[in-house]
N, C-alpha and C positions, 0 to 999 in steps of 0.2 A: 599432363601430354602428352600427345602423341607423337611420336619422332621416330618416322621412318629414314636411314641414310640409304639410298639405293645406287645400283654399280653398274655403269655400262659397260663391258671389260673390252668393247671397241675401241671406244679413245680413252678410257682412263677414267670415265666421268664420273663423278658424283651428286647424285643431287637426292633432293632433301624433300620432302613431306611432312608439313607440321600442321596440327591443331590442337587444340584446346580440351577437346573431347569426342566422343562417339556421338555419330548423330550432327554434326556442328559443321562450322564451316573449318576451310583446310588450303592454306597454301602450298606450292610448290617451287624452289629455287634451282634452276641451272636444270629444267628439263631435256631428256632427249628425244627428236625424234622416235625413231628405232623405240625406245620404250615408251611411248605413248600409249598402246592396248595394256602395258605393265601396271601403269599408273592407275588406270582409269581401276581396273580389276579389285588393286588394293583398296582405293577408295570406295568402291563397290561392298567388297570385303566389312571395311571400317564403318561403313556406312557413313560417311563424310560424303560434302557437297564443295569443291573446287570456286574458288573465288578468285582466286589472283596467281598467276601463274610469271613466275621474277627471272629474268637477267640480270646475271651478275655484272658482263659487257656481252660486247658482242663477239662471240665462237668463233674463232679460226681453227678448231678441230672435230666435229661435229658440231649436224644441222639442229637447229631448237626446235623444242619441242612445242613450241611457243604461239603459234601458229592452230596446230592440230589440234591443241587443249583449247585454246580461245571457240575455234569452230564447232569443235565436238559439249563443251559443257557450258560456253557461253562465258565463260571469265574473262576478269581482267589484266589485260597483257602490261608487264610492269617493265620499264627500264629508263635508265639514267638519262637525266635532260640533253646528256653531249652525244650520246650516240648517235653512229649514220643509217640507224634502221628508219624505214620508211618513215611507217608508223605504229605504234603501239597505244593503247586504252590510255596507258598511264605514264607520264614521265614525270622524274622523282630529281630531287637533289640535295646538298650534302646539308643534314640539319632535320629532314623530312622524318616524318613516323608513320610508318606500312602496319594499317589495324587489319583483323579481320574475329572474328569474334575469339576473343578470350586470349589475345596473342596480338604484341606489339614489336616490331624491330624499327632499332634506331638504324637510321640511315648513315655511311660514313662515306665521303667520294672519296677514293682511295684511286686515283691515275698514276699508272707508270707502266702497268703490262700493257694496258691499252689507254686510249684518252679517255675511255669510258666506262672507267673500272668502278664498281662499288662494292663497299663491304658491308653487312647489316649483322646486329649484334643483337641478341633475345637474349634477355638474362646472363645464365653463366656460360652462353658460349657465342659466338664468332663466326658467319660464314663469308670467309674471306677470299672467294672468287680463286680468280690466278693469282692473287697479289702476295699472300702468304701462305708457301704452301707448306707440308710436312718436311722438315730439315731441306728446302729448298725457294725461290720465290719465283716467281712467274717471267720467262724471257719479255725482253724491252724494244726487242729488235726489227718491230712491225706495228702497224695499227697505229702511229701515233703513240708507239711507245719511248718511257723517258726515263734512264736510269736515276735520273736524280732526282726526279716526281715521285721515282716509288720506292727512291731512300728514305724519302719524306713521309707517306704515306705508311710504310713499314714501321716510322717511329711513329705516328699514331698509333697504329696497331700496338705497338709493343706498352705501349701507357696504359692498357687494357689490365685489368686485376691477372696476375700470375698466373692465379687459378681458373681463367677464362680458357675453357675448350676452344681448340683450334679445330673447325670442320672447313676444310679447302674446295674445290671445285674439282680437284683431280690428285691422283695418287699414281704412281709409276712399279709403285714397291709392293703395294698390299697395306699399306699401314691406312687406317683409316680415321684418328683423329689421335691430335696433339695438345699441348697448353700452351700457353703464352710462355711460362716460365722454363719450358722443354724446347721452345726454340730459343730465345734468348742466348741460351747456355748450349746449344748444340746445334744449328743450323748453320753451318759453315760460312754461307752468305753473308750473314749476319755477322762473323767474327773480322769486323774491319773497321778501319777506325771513321770514316765520315763518306759524305757520299761521292766526292770524288774516288777513293778506294770500291767504291761500291761501282759505279759506275767504270772504269777500269774492268774489274772483277767482270762485270756484265760485257763490255764489248770484248771480253779473250772468249767468249764462249764458243762462238760460228757453229753455230746449231742451224742446222736443215730443218726447211720447213714445215707443218705439221701436214701431213701426207692430203686431209682434207681441203685444206686451205683454200684451192680455186675454185671448191664446190660449195663448201660453206658458208666462207666470206659474203658471196652474193645472193645465195643465199637467205642467209639470216639477216641479209637487209632488206629482202622485201616478206614482211611478214603481215602485212596492214592486208586489214578484211575488202574486199573489192566493194567498197562503198556505192558504185556506177549499178551494181546489179541491184539494188536495192532503189537508186533512181529509176531503172528500167521502168520499175513498177510503179512508177509515180508518189513515191513513198519520201521525199527526198525536196530540201530548197538549199539553193545555192544563198550563199552570206548574202549574194544583192538581193535575190529573191526575199529570205528574210529580212533584212534591212526596210523593204515596202510594206510589208506584215506586222510586224512586231509592234506591239503597241494600242493594238486594233483590237476591242472589245472582243470581240468573238474568237479571240486567239489566245491561246495559253501558251507561253513557254514554261519549260519547265528542264532545269538543271541538274540532270544526272549525276556531279562529282562528289568529291566527297568533302567535309569542311575543309582541310586544308588546303585544296586544290584553291574553292573559290578566294578562303582567304589571299593566296598567294599571288592569282592570276587576274584575281576580279571577275563578278559578275553582270553579265547581261541584264539591265535595269527593268523592273517588270518581271522579272520570274519565278516561279517558284521554286522551292528545293526539294526534290525527291529523290534521294540517293538510288543509283542503280541496282547498289546490295539490295532494296526494297524494293524492287522491278513490280515480282508480282503480287505482293499486296497493292501498291497504290492502282495496278491496271484492274485489277480484280472486282468485284463486286461490294461497294461498300468504300472501295478508297478514292483518294484525294484525283487522281488523274481517271478514274472509272466517271468519277461524278461528274468532273469537268467538262468529258468526253458526250455524258448523256444530257447534257445542258446545252447542248450545240456547240461550245468551243469547238473549236480546230485546235486539237494537240500537235504542241512542237516540241519536240525533245533535243536537250544540245549537250555535248561533253567537252572535253576536250580537242579530239584529235577526229571527232565522229563517229569513234569505233562503236561504246557504250551507244549511243543514240541509235546510231543504224541496228545494233539486238533488241536495242526495243522496243525500235517501230515495228520490227519483225513480229515481236512477242504481246506488243498492243494488238495489229492487227489478226491476230490468231486469237485471241483474245475480242473479237468484233466488235474493235477500235475503228471504223473503217477510215474517221478523218485524220488520222496519227501520221503526223511526219515527222521529219529529222532531218536539223541543221548540217549538212554536208560539209564534212572540213571542220566541225566544233567550232568554239572562242577562237583556235588559231585559226581559220578561215575569217572566221566575222571580222578581226579584229586587223587582217590584213584588208579587205576591204572597208574599213574603214568606221569600223560598228565602236560605238561605246562599249566599256567597260566602268564599273566601278566598285 
């Protein structure tokens, strides 16, 4: 496995680059905007293709690199379903599994620092965001934080095997990694009897707001791809327009979501499955979508919220598939308009 822990000294943020092999797919956790060029250079050096960029929560101390990485690599952006961010490509929930080639992350909903905080377990290690820090825990006094909810989240993390490596989103002392056993024994915020005592401890901290909070939070809430630019080119269908054409013999509806998303959220009847990860194969010569387009069908891509489909329709147009379109707003817009899913 390729594993890199990367550091932003301004915000004391750790970002994590993970892949199973050189020349393969990669994901990154908690990227920082100012470090995007560094990440891309490293991935070029390691011959990696970024396919997913994940934020553990809506950050208040730095501007995320999710949007910039999506724009420059066409990767899938990922956050929790509770997040107040306007649009990401994929929203996850507790118990989900995030996968790329050779890598699988178990998804844990661990609210308390914020109401959209998640942790991710990868084999012998856990990425805890701001929930569990090294000899500390994330503050709970803004962004719908809740000390008692965090206490329960911490108990869940502490039930992981003692030898599990702990990789947090921040450290302000220079520490890089801990273990569950160490945190049980030495973390002063965990040496309390119960949720009430923990809540009292957190309430006594009286911490100043993060220096970047007034800039970072609004910026991080608006990461969505500007789908109106695709619409201006005539490559988009609104949900209402899609309702009128879906089911016609000359229209092929292509679902770009992953299998787990389809199982959880349902599919639009009659659609074909061609995951976004395989897009270039399916729109290339001999691919499923390429063949359907060449047979005279109008291709309509869709995904969860319209980001992947907007990137897909651009790629299809670049391949000469002039009839390709996408469903603006994805399945979310489709269901709001009264569209059926099964």
